[in-house]
N, CA, C and O of each residue as an XYZ file, in Angstrom:
328
protein
N      98.710     71.162     51.115
C      98.153     70.234     51.383
C      97.814     70.083     52.709
O      98.782     70.146     53.467
N      96.378     69.844     53.401
C      96.721     69.796     54.877
C      96.763     68.487     55.227
O      96.395     67.665     54.389
N      97.190     68.068     56.451
C      96.946     66.966     57.211
C      95.619     65.909     56.441
O      95.776     64.839     55.852
N      94.735     66.428     56.625
C      93.673     65.706     56.211
C      93.092     65.370     54.980
O      92.027     64.802     54.735
N      94.184     65.926     54.061
C      94.027     65.735     52.745
C      94.002     64.173     52.375
O      94.577     63.310     53.039
N      93.073     63.888     50.943
C      92.888     62.865     51.064
C      94.391     62.150     50.081
O      94.809     61.041     50.412
N      94.865     62.690     49.264
C      96.799     62.212     49.020
C      97.557     61.148     49.760
O      97.923     61.918     50.648
N      97.922     60.362     50.003
C      98.755     58.978     49.840
C     100.318     59.622     50.270
O     101.065     60.292     49.558
N     100.459     59.309     51.250
C     101.415     59.777     51.664
C     102.891     59.408     51.135
O     103.964     59.968     51.358
N     102.410     57.647     49.929
C     103.577     57.899     49.166
C     103.523     58.355     47.996
O     104.343     57.904     47.196
N     102.513     59.424     47.516
C     102.410     60.484     46.514
C     102.787     61.423     46.852
O     102.839     62.132     45.847
N     103.281     62.220     48.086
C     103.332     63.310     48.564
C     105.127     63.748     47.972
O     105.968     62.877     47.751
N     105.374     65.187     47.818
C     106.516     65.326     47.326
C     107.114     65.993     48.927
O     106.441     65.949     49.957
N     108.450     66.566     48.833
C     108.909     66.846     50.022
C     108.608     68.608     49.980
O     108.714     69.343     50.962
N     108.119     69.150     48.256
C     108.035     70.439     48.935
C     106.483     70.719     49.487
O     106.180     71.817     49.953
N     105.646     69.754     49.400
C     104.508     69.531     49.891
C     104.476     69.225     51.852
O     103.465     69.520     52.490
N     105.309     68.823     52.310
C     105.620     68.831     54.066
C     106.383     69.662     54.432
O     106.207     70.126     55.559
N     107.599     70.186     53.539
C     108.996     70.600     54.222
C     108.169     72.112     54.986
O     107.117     72.665     54.662
N     108.970     72.378     55.884
C     109.122     73.683     56.420
C     109.564     74.917     55.515
O     110.670     74.881     54.975
N     108.710     76.020     55.338
C     109.013     76.420     53.856
C     110.238     77.751     54.368
O     111.100     78.178     53.600
N     110.118     78.053     55.271
C     111.539     78.835     55.788
C     112.482     78.417     56.410
O     112.414     77.197     56.560
N     113.718     79.073     57.038
C     114.976     78.433     57.645
C     115.283     79.495     58.617
O     114.638     80.543     58.671
N     116.293     79.205     59.396
C     117.022     80.206     60.230
C     118.671     79.464     60.074
O     119.094     78.364     60.428
N     119.199     80.403     59.513
C     120.564     80.544     59.268
C     121.841     81.646     60.182
O     121.676     82.847     60.396
N     122.652     81.101     60.455
C     123.714     82.076     60.974
C     125.140     81.118     60.663
O     125.411     79.919     60.591
N     125.841     82.396     60.531
C     127.128     82.552     60.685
C     128.073     81.332     61.392
O     127.699     81.015     62.521
N     129.227     80.628     60.872
C     129.665     79.816     61.432
C     130.466     80.353     62.654
O     130.832     79.603     63.559
N     130.721     81.691     62.634
C     131.456     81.925     64.301
C     130.499     82.956     65.197
O     130.816     83.995     65.775
N     129.287     82.324     65.103
C     128.163     82.699     65.972
C     128.323     82.028     67.188
O     128.382     80.800     67.123
N     128.435     82.746     68.654
C     128.895     81.992     69.613
C     127.350     80.811     69.652
O     126.325     80.913     68.979
N     127.735     79.684     70.762
C     127.213     78.745     70.858
C     125.530     79.551     71.576
O     124.410     79.542     71.064
N     126.000     80.175     72.919
C     125.161     80.757     73.275
C     123.907     81.456     72.759
O     122.764     81.341     73.203
N     124.460     82.428     71.431
C     123.435     82.781     70.679
C     122.714     81.955     70.043
O     121.503     82.155     69.956
N     123.411     80.665     69.367
C     122.580     79.980     68.582
C     121.225     79.256     69.673
O     120.018     79.141     69.456
N     121.927     78.935     70.670
C     121.119     78.247     71.866
C     119.496     79.775     72.154
O     118.265     79.804     72.130
N     119.958     80.155     72.248
C     118.817     81.780     72.587
C     118.134     82.071     70.760
O     116.961     82.128     70.388
N     118.864     82.147     70.301
C     117.754     81.623     68.950
C     116.678     80.663     69.067
O     115.467     80.887     69.068
N     117.482     79.222     69.195
C     116.431     78.400     68.960
C     115.425     78.046     70.154
O     114.771     77.005     70.078
N     115.307     78.805     71.135
C     114.789     78.844     72.190
C     113.565     80.159     71.728
O     112.374     79.867     71.827
N     113.866     81.214     71.359
C     112.858     82.214     71.022
C     112.265     81.954     69.759
O     111.206     82.534     69.521
N     112.898     80.945     68.626
C     112.068     80.935     67.661
C     111.295     79.406     67.732
O     110.573     79.047     66.802
N     111.526     78.535     68.949
C     111.134     77.077     69.190
C     111.411     76.189     68.374
O     110.612     75.313     68.041
N     112.860     76.323     67.840
C     113.090     75.792     66.701
C     114.276     74.373     66.931
O     115.088     74.788     67.757
N     114.574     73.244     66.616
C     115.475     72.023     66.881
C     116.554     72.132     65.834
O     117.473     71.321     65.943
N     116.595     72.845     65.011
C     117.829     73.101     64.443
C     118.505     74.274     63.675
O     117.535     74.826     63.156
N     119.404     74.838     63.376
C     119.798     75.568     62.243
C     120.845     75.452     61.682
O     121.830     74.834     62.086
N     120.698     76.146     60.525
C     121.680     75.721     59.501
C     122.621     76.901     59.612
O     122.323     78.091     59.710
N     123.808     76.340     59.576
C     125.105     76.928     59.393
C     126.037     77.772     58.339
O     126.998     77.105     57.956
N     125.987     78.682     57.958
C     126.761     79.030     56.721
C     127.766     79.753     57.011
O     127.778     80.276     58.125
N     128.977     79.997     56.011
C     130.044     81.116     55.649
C     129.272     82.260     55.364
O     128.064     82.420     55.191
N     130.707     83.381     55.347
C     130.017     84.819     54.543
C     129.076     85.207     53.452
O     128.281     86.129     53.273
N     129.502     84.061     52.732
C     128.764     83.762     51.253
C     127.821     83.317     50.948
O     127.308     83.399     49.832
N     127.186     82.450     52.405
C     125.531     81.811     52.428
C     126.322     80.437     51.928
O     125.432     79.585     51.941
N     127.160     80.003     51.632
C     127.350     78.471     51.448
C     127.066     77.856     53.092
O     127.285     78.406     54.171
N     126.337     76.127     52.700
C     125.810     75.946     54.035
C     126.959     74.971     54.348
O     127.382     74.045     53.656
N     127.389     75.430     55.635
C     128.476     74.651     56.311
C     128.161     73.043     57.036
O     128.822     72.007     56.960
N     126.907     73.338     57.731
C     126.296     72.455     58.573
C     125.005     72.615     59.331
O     124.235     73.504     58.966
N     124.716     71.903     60.271
C     123.619     71.934     60.912
C     124.043     71.780     62.209
O     124.669     70.754     62.475
N     123.779     72.779     63.277
C     123.583     72.775     64.584
C     122.061     72.585     65.315
O     121.150     73.413     65.302
N     122.059     71.166     65.995
C     120.650     70.797     66.337
C     120.902     70.927     68.160
O     121.906     71.323     68.753
N     119.910     70.554     68.584
C     119.095     71.026     70.179
C     120.044     69.833     70.620
O     120.595     70.002     71.707
N     120.273     68.849     70.057
C     121.451     67.589     70.749
C     122.756     67.705     71.107
O     123.496     67.361     72.029
N     122.812     68.458     69.814
C     124.340     69.167     69.772
C     124.517     70.311     71.032
O     125.511     70.252     71.756
N     123.495     71.330     71.226
C     123.841     72.075     72.473
C     124.020     71.422     73.318
O     125.135     71.536     73.828
N     123.021     70.359     73.956
C     123.273     69.438     74.946
C     124.582     68.965     75.320
O     125.130     69.325     76.362
N     125.056     68.227     74.554
C     126.157     67.473     74.397
C     127.568     68.422     75.240
O     128.355     68.165     76.152
N     127.318     69.572     74.352
C     128.263     70.831     74.968
C     128.272     71.056     76.375
O     129.145     71.169     77.235
N     126.423     71.103     76.322
C     126.319     71.696     78.552
C     126.898     70.419     79.426
O     127.672     70.556     80.374
N     126.253     68.806     78.812
C     126.861     68.023     79.229
C     128.755     68.078     79.351
O     129.394     67.789     80.362
N     129.048     68.309     78.671
C     130.270     68.191     78.872
C     131.144     69.078     79.949
O     131.881     68.686     80.854
N     130.787     70.472     79.512
C     131.277     71.657     80.696
C     130.547     71.172     82.125
O     130.979     71.522     83.223
N     129.580     70.463     81.974
C     128.767     70.230     83.750
C     130.106     69.113     83.889
O     130.875     69.465     84.783
N     130.485     67.953     83.237
C     131.121     66.992     83.762
C     132.504     67.350     84.062
O     133.126     66.672     84.879
N     133.229     68.683     83.288
C     134.127     69.043     83.274
C     134.603     69.527     84.687
O     135.645     69.212     85.262
N     133.382     70.555     85.218
C     133.193     71.160     86.352
C     132.928     70.485     87.846
O     133.011     70.898     89.003
N     132.585     69.304     87.251
C     132.295     68.158     88.426
C     133.293     67.770     88.876
O     133.603     67.773     90.067
N     134.200     67.215     87.564
C     135.499     66.635     87.961
C     136.330     67.579     88.936
O     136.230     67.568     90.163
N     137.120     68.352     88.225
C     137.704     69.597     89.141
C     137.160     69.616     90.450
O     137.901     69.417     91.412
N     135.557     69.903     90.643
C     135.144     70.048     92.188
C     135.724     69.106     92.971
O     136.227     69.400     94.055
N     135.706     67.923     92.501
C     136.018     66.402     93.345
C     137.485     66.827     93.535
O     137.785     66.783     94.728
N     138.688     67.298     92.588
C     139.722     67.101     92.782
C     140.444     68.074     93.885
O     141.497     67.748     94.433
N     139.581     69.624     94.218
C     139.900     70.297     95.639
C     139.611     70.112     96.366
O     139.975     70.747     97.356
């Protein structure tokens, strides 16, 4: 179904509106590699799996922003102390 379809939203199934593909990485993947994949693929979340393809979690752009913000904060603090 396309956005202009006459079917009401309350009658739609998840299958009709979901993204039909996903990107996943192993849980030991470096954060910088996940960030590069997200930028390259223009996506905001990546599924994290173990080597047996069991879902372990999801990493989002906000998760990466939080890591970068903490790094910036810790380096700013250490620069003030010198």
